[in-house]
C-alpha positions in Angstrom: 8.3 117.5 161.2 8.8 120.1 163.8 11.9 119.8 166.0 9.8 121.1 168.9 12.4 123.7 169.9 9.7 126.0 171.4 8.3 123.1 173.4 11.7 122.2 174.8 12.3 125.9 175.7 9.0 126.1 177.5 9.7 122.9 179.4 13.1 124.1 180.6 11.8 127.5 181.7 9.0 125.7 183.6 11.6 123.5 185.3 13.7 126.5 186.2 10.8 128.3 187.7 9.9 125.4 189.8 13.4 125.0 191.1 14.2 121.7 189.6 17.0 122.9 187.4 19.6 125.6 188.3 22.7 124.6 186.4 23.0 126.4 183.0 24.7 123.4 181.4 22.0 121.0 182.5 19.3 123.4 181.2 21.1 123.6 177.9 21.3 119.8 177.7 17.6 119.5 178.2 17.0 122.1 175.5 19.3 120.2 173.1 17.9 116.7 173.4 14.7 116.1 171.4 12.6 114.0 173.8 10.0 113.4 171.1 12.6 111.3 169.3 12.8 108.9 172.2 9.1 108.1 172.9 6.7 105.9 170.9 4.4 107.5 168.3 1.5 107.0 170.7 3.2 109.3 173.2 4.2 112.1 170.9 1.6 114.6 172.1 3.0 114.2 175.6 6.7 114.2 174.8 7.2 117.6 176.5 4.9 117.0 179.5 6.9 116.8 182.7 5.9 113.3 183.5 7.2 109.7 182.9 6.0 108.0 179.7 5.7 104.4 178.7 8.4 103.2 176.3 7.3 99.5 176.1 8.5 96.3 177.8 6.9 97.6 181.0 9.5 100.4 181.2 9.2 104.2 181.3 11.3 107.2 180.5 11.7 109.5 183.5 10.0 112.8 183.8 12.3 115.6 182.6 12.5 117.2 186.1 13.9 114.0 187.5 16.4 113.7 184.6 17.5 117.3 185.3 17.7 116.8 189.1 19.8 113.6 188.7 22.1 115.2 186.2 22.7 118.2 188.5 23.4 115.9 191.5 26.1 114.1 189.5 27.9 117.5 189.1 29.9 116.3 186.1 33.0 117.8 184.6 33.2 118.2 180.8 35.5 115.2 180.4 34.0 112.8 182.9 33.2 109.2 182.0 29.8 108.1 183.4 28.1 104.8 184.0 24.4 104.6 183.5 22.3 101.6 184.7 19.1 101.3 182.7 19.4 102.6 179.1 15.7 102.4 178.4 15.0 104.5 175.3 18.3 106.4 175.6 16.9 109.8 176.5 18.6 110.1 179.9 21.9 109.0 178.4 21.6 111.6 175.7 21.1 114.4 178.3 24.0 113.1 180.3 26.2 113.0 177.2 25.4 116.7 176.4 26.9 117.6 179.8 30.2 115.6 179.2 31.1 116.5 175.6 34.7 115.5 176.2 33.8 112.4 178.1 31.7 109.2 177.5 28.6 107.6 178.8 28.6 103.8 179.2 25.0 102.4 179.5 23.9 99.0 180.6 20.4 97.7 179.7 18.9 94.4 180.8 16.3 94.2 177.9 17.9 93.3 174.6 15.2 94.9 172.5 15.3 98.2 174.4 19.1 98.2 174.1 19.0 97.6 170.4 16.4 100.3 169.8 18.3 102.8 172.0 21.6 102.1 170.3 20.1 102.7 166.8 18.3 105.8 168.0 21.3 107.3 169.6 23.4 106.7 166.6 20.9 108.3 164.3 20.8 111.4 166.5 24.6 111.8 166.5 25.5 110.2 169.9 27.0 107.0 168.5 30.6 108.0 169.4 29.7 109.4 172.8 27.4 106.7 174.3 28.1 103.0 174.4 25.3 100.5 175.1 25.5 96.9 176.1 23.1 94.3 177.2 23.6 93.0 180.7 22.7 92.9 184.4 23.2 96.5 185.6 24.0 95.3 189.1 27.4 94.2 187.8 28.2 97.6 186.3 30.6 97.7 183.4 34.0 96.8 184.8 35.9 96.9 181.5 35.5 100.7 181.4 36.0 101.5 185.1 36.8 103.7 186.9 34.0 106.1 186.3 33.7 109.7 187.5 30.0 109.2 188.2 27.2 106.6 188.0 23.5 106.7 188.1 20.5 104.3 188.1 17.3 104.9 186.1 15.7 102.1 188.0 15.2 101.6 191.7 17.5 99.3 193.7 17.1 97.9 197.2 20.7 99.2 197.8 23.5 100.4 195.6 25.3 97.2 194.4 28.9 96.7 195.6 30.2 96.3 192.0 29.0 99.8 191.0 30.4 101.3 194.2 33.7 99.8 193.4 33.7 101.0 189.8 33.3 104.7 190.7 36.6 106.6 191.3 37.3 108.3 194.6 35.8 111.8 194.4 33.0 110.5 192.2 29.3 110.3 192.8 26.5 107.8 192.5 22.9 108.9 192.1 20.2 106.3 192.5 16.6 105.8 193.6 16.9 103.4 196.6 14.2 101.5 198.3 11.3 99.2 197.7 7.9 100.2 199.2 9.4 103.7 199.7 12.1 105.0 197.4 14.4 107.9 198.1 16.7 109.6 195.6 20.2 109.3 197.1 23.6 110.7 196.2 26.6 108.9 197.4 29.9 110.8 197.3 32.9 108.4 197.3 35.4 109.8 199.9 37.8 106.8 199.8 37.7 103.1 198.8 35.5 102.3 201.8 33.6 105.5 202.6 30.6 107.2 201.0 28.9 110.3 202.2 25.1 109.9 201.7 22.6 112.7 201.1 18.9 112.3 200.5 17.0 114.3 197.8 13.3 113.4 198.2 10.9 110.6 197.6 10.6 109.2 194.1 8.9 106.4 192.2 10.9 104.4 189.7 10.4 101.0 188.0 12.5 98.4 189.8 15.8 97.0 188.5 15.6 93.8 186.6 18.1 90.9 186.6 
């Protein structure tokens, strides 16, 4: 089976031309992760289209441009530890892991079947020692591994939960789609234990958080 290297290169160059991806490290991460390994057989022909795809259980994997944008907004260092809320199929976690080769991604998934599938897939693709997955309510974060250098949501929340805010270190960032009828991609920079600087990065449409 083809590893779709050319398709990944074409996708990344398209995202660069359209201004979605500027950071070389994020571009290389998108080149490195085989998106076709994370989508069902029925979606293989669309694996490198820049759009969300169904992964079952009423969930989707985000469009590559959104994954790239969110990864750039996190502005991660090579050794950062990152909290992901919403593992889904594991694709976004894999892209994040490529940008933190000396760090770790801790991912929480509400759906037990999706979590089990993602964990097996990530292990098969060589991410088993760089990404940890657990089943749980993402609104509670993953306190056992806090503090995190960054956190992000792959699902929309009415507001960023207090638990996740508390589990991010001062100087860290949270990226999340926030809202209900209208969702906005937000970045929250933690300035101290009580203060976050908020910036808005455009309207988005994500599935809502469960739990």
